[in-house]
Structures are given as C-alpha cells and as structure tokens.
N, C-alpha and C positions, 0 to 999 in steps of 0.2 A: 504494500500500500504506500502510496506517495506520502511524503511528509505533509504536503498541503491537505490531502484528504484526511489523513489521520488527525491533524490538528483541527480541521474543520468539524469533523464528527465529534471529537472530544470536547469541543467548545459548547455543544448544545446542552443546556441545563434547564430549559423550559419544557413544560409538558407538551406544548405544541410549537413547532418551529416557526419562526417568522418567515414571511414570503421571500425575503432576500436569502435567508439560509437555504430554503428549499431550492431556489433558483441556482445558487452556487453549488449545491449538492448535485443537481442534475448535470451541471457543467463538468464537475469532477468525475461523475460516473460515466461520462462519454467514453472514457478509456475502458475497454472490455475487461482488462485485467483487474482494474480497481473494482468494477462492478461485481465480477466473480468473487473477489476476495470478501467483499461486504456480504454478499449472499451466502457464501460458505460459513462465515462467522455467525450469521443469524440462524442458519440451519443448525449450527452447533448449539446455540442457545436453546433452541427448541428440542433438541434431542439429548442434551446432557443430563446425567443423573444428578438430582439436587443433593447438595450437602446440607442436610437438615441441622439446624442449630437448635438445640434443646428439643429435638423431635417435632418441631413445628413445621407444617408445610408452608411453602412460599417464603421461607426464611433463608434462602440460599444467598449468602453474602457475596459469592463470586459474581452473581448477576447484578446485584445492586451496586457493588463497589467497582466493577470493571469500568475503567475510564472509557468513555465513548459508546457504551452499550446502547444508550438511548438514541444517540445519533445514528448508529448502525442499523437499528430497527427501523427508524424513520427513513433512512436511505434505502433500505430494502423495499419499503412500501412505495417510495417514490420511483424506484426502478421498475415497479409494476410487474415484477416476476410473480405470475400466478401460482407458482410452485412454492413460494416462500411464505407469503402472508397467510393463506389458509392453513399451511403446515404449522406455522407459529401459533395461530389462534386455536387450532384444534388441540395442540399439545398442551395449551394452557387451560383448556376448559376443564371444569370439574366433572365429577360423575353425573350422569344424566339423572334427572329427577326433579 
C-alpha cells in the first residue's frame, strides 16, 4: 500500500467520511494494487477469529485498535466490490431470530 493511501485511510476518525475524503479515496484506489490490498484486508477483518476479552463478544481489541480499520472498511465500500460488503455484513450479523 502506498504511503499516501495508508496515511489517508489512517486519518479517518469520523463515523462517516466527509465528501473530500471519499473523493480522495477513490483517486487513490484507481491503482488496482492498492484496491486489492484494501479489499484483502477487509476480507481478513470479516473472517478472522475474534480474540475475546473477558469472554465478551465484539470485544476484539485488534479490530478496534488497528490504525486505519475504519478507513479501510469505508474504502472497500467505496470501491463497490460486491464480494466484500455483503461478506462483511453477513459475518457481523448475529444469530437469526
């Protein structure tokens, strides 16, 4: 991942990225290698086994603390890869009911 893309994704700390951030993300994702790396990382988030803290679900500090995780998930959504976002949301869904 380029230093520019990494720094850009790491800088996002708002729940919803501003328009300029989204525009710059799409510019940086024009490089297929950068796009693939972001999508691979988001797939990893969706498939990794959680490290439970105190036995509590959704308490995996590796996802909350990883620098740029929020930016990478947003970048994957902006990339429009239909294989990533449904995969991500279905893996985060709780039991049916």
